[in-house]
Residue, then its C-alpha position, 0 to 999 in steps of 0.5 A: m130273467p136276469v138278477e142283480t147279486l152279490t157274493l156272500e161275505p162272513v164278518s164276526t163283527y159290527q158296530v152299533p152307535r151308541v148316543y150318550t148326552g151330557e152338558i157343555a160346562a160352564l165356563r168362568r163367568s165374572e163380574l168385575g169391580f173395585e174393592r174400593g170407591g172413588e171415581l172411574v178415569q179409565v176403561l182400556a178394553e171394550e165389549g168384545d175385547r180378547v185380554s190376557a191374563g193380568a192385563p189392566i182393563a180399568r182405573l181409579d182416580s189415585r192421586n191422593l193415594e200418591t200423595q199420601r205415598l210421597q209424605v210417607q216416603a218422606q218420613k221413612a227417609q228421615a226415620a231411616a237417617q237417625l236409625a244410621e245415626l244410632e247404628n253409626g254410634a258417635r262421630a270423633e267430632d262429639l267426642a273431643v268436645a265431650e273430652a274437652e268439657v270435662r277437662d275444662l270442668e276438671q280444671q274449674l272445680s280444682l281451681q274452686e276448691i282451692q280457692e275455697e280452701r283460702r275462703e276457709y283460711l281467712y274465714e278463721r281469721g275472721a278476715i271474712a263472711r260465713e256467706q263469702l266461704d259458703e258460696f265457694a262451698f256451694g259453687a265446687d259443689s255445683l261444679q261437681a254436678r256437672l263434671d259428674q254429669a259431663r264424665s256421663r256424657l263422654q262415657e255414654l257417647q265412648n259406650g255407642t248406642r243402647f240396643e233398646q234405642l235402636d230396636a225402638q228405632r227400627a221399629v219406626v222404620a219398619q211401622l213407615d214400611a208397613q204404611i207404604q205397603d198398605i198405600d201400594v196395596n190401595l194403588a193396585k186395588s184402585t186398578i182393574t186386571a183381568p183374573f183370566d183370560g176372557i172376552v170383555a162381555a159387557r161394560r157396566v159404567d164409564e169414564g167419570t163415574v164415582i162408583g162405589a166398592g163392588q160395583a160390577v164395572i166389567e162383565l168378564v167371560e173365560a176364553a178358553s176352549p169350551e169343555v164337555r162332560v159326558g157320563v159314558p158306562a164303564a164298560v164303553v169308557n175302555e175303548l176311549r183314550v186321552g187324546t183321541g178325536q171324537s164327535v159331538s153333536v149340539n143342536n143338531r151340529a157336529y163339533p170336532a173334540e178331542v177326550v182330555a180326560v177320563l175320570p175314574e170315579v163311577d156314579a152311583t145311580t147311573r153307574t157311569q164314568t165320566v169323560v170330559l172332552q175340550l171343543a176348539a176355542t172357535a165354539i166359544s161364541e156359539l156354545e153357552p154353558g148347560q147346554t145339551a150335548r150328544l157323544t156318538i160311540d161306536e160299539t163293537i158287537q161280536s156276532a157272525g153275520y153278513w151284510l145285505p141290502t134291504a133290497a134282497l129281502t122279502q118278508g118271511l112268516r114267524g117274523l123272519w125275512t126271506a133272501y133268494v138265494l143262486v143254486p144250479a138249477g136241477s139240483e135238490t133243495a132242502a125246504a126252506n127254512d120258514g117251512s113255505f117252499t120246497a123246490e119243485p121241479q120245473e118242466a123242461n124248456p128245449d131252449t135251456a134243457a141243455d144249459s147245464d149252467a142254469l140257474v134257479l131261486e132258493p130261498r133262505s130264512v133270515e133274522i135281521i141282527h142290525e140296520e143302519s144307514t150307508m152311502v152307496n156310490g153318493e147316494p143314500s141307502t140302507r143295509v142290514f146284518v143278518r143271520g141265518t141259513l146263509e152260506p159263505g160264498n152264496q149267491v144272493v139277489t140284491s134287488g126286485v126280489h118282489r118280482l121272484v119267486p122260489g124256483q124261478r130260472v135266474s141269469a146272475i149279474a154283479a151288482e156294484 
């Protein structure tokens, strides 16, 4: 009987897919509103629009703040001019006027003193009354006081402005600067800007609405590549490298991902490390934070054995399986590993007795270590990794073993 066979090739390892469960990391989602109340006059983004960080999204009516700013700016300009005048000191013209006033008062005082001396002479001679003498004496004292005042004013102009006056005027200018900055802050709060790159998920109110402080106007969802966080045993983490590609399954759909980080901390409960994988940005609209994600990693197992198609095995004894190996006819064979078969010499056939290349079937007991699905010629198939009494180079029947019996003469056809 012709049978399909394959020649055994030993392998020292095989891979087992391990599935580890994680979840989609939460993307940032913000309800954006104003810190101050007012009338909403402009909404610059519609639902579904992509906005960049710092881009304006909505504005309040800010005309009253702009008017206040103009007023404070005018006050600051006035205060700054006064400060400049104090810093520059007295002008030459002011000094000249003060000096002229001092000279004039000195001359008036000199004249008054001369006239007073004359009045004293006349009073002593009895030519005038005491009242007239007192009038000139009082006039001299008044001129002296005015002269002292003029000299003090001249000295002040010559000495320049006192530092206390300069500090006080500088404080006035700084206070007005602070008022302008406060108004600028309120003006900035009259515009909502995107805190991060995102997509407008919802628009809560429309233009013309008078809103209160903190009322939600726009809902913004971060427009970044979603992340998946999966707990993986420490022994398997060593096989992952940052930058390598992996496949993540969410709702039975595979998404390409890239390993971006392996966190060093080991969870005390699960004894796993967290692997962070980044999905493509196009997956934002398809995934939600908190969804379960599964990462499949092929783990390499060190074990010697052979790969066989499942069709090459038949049920044996004591939980073992049997595979048929082709051996030369007439050769002595040992008992099968399961003890159920010993090859018996067959009656000679005149047509085949002279054929020294005739082959017969010999059962070999094997143990299935691992089973996996694969593709053969575009068709799904299943193969198993076995170990047992097989040897490298054995020809093993790959199909139709249910029709065969030990010791049966066969001819080999190479399997695809």
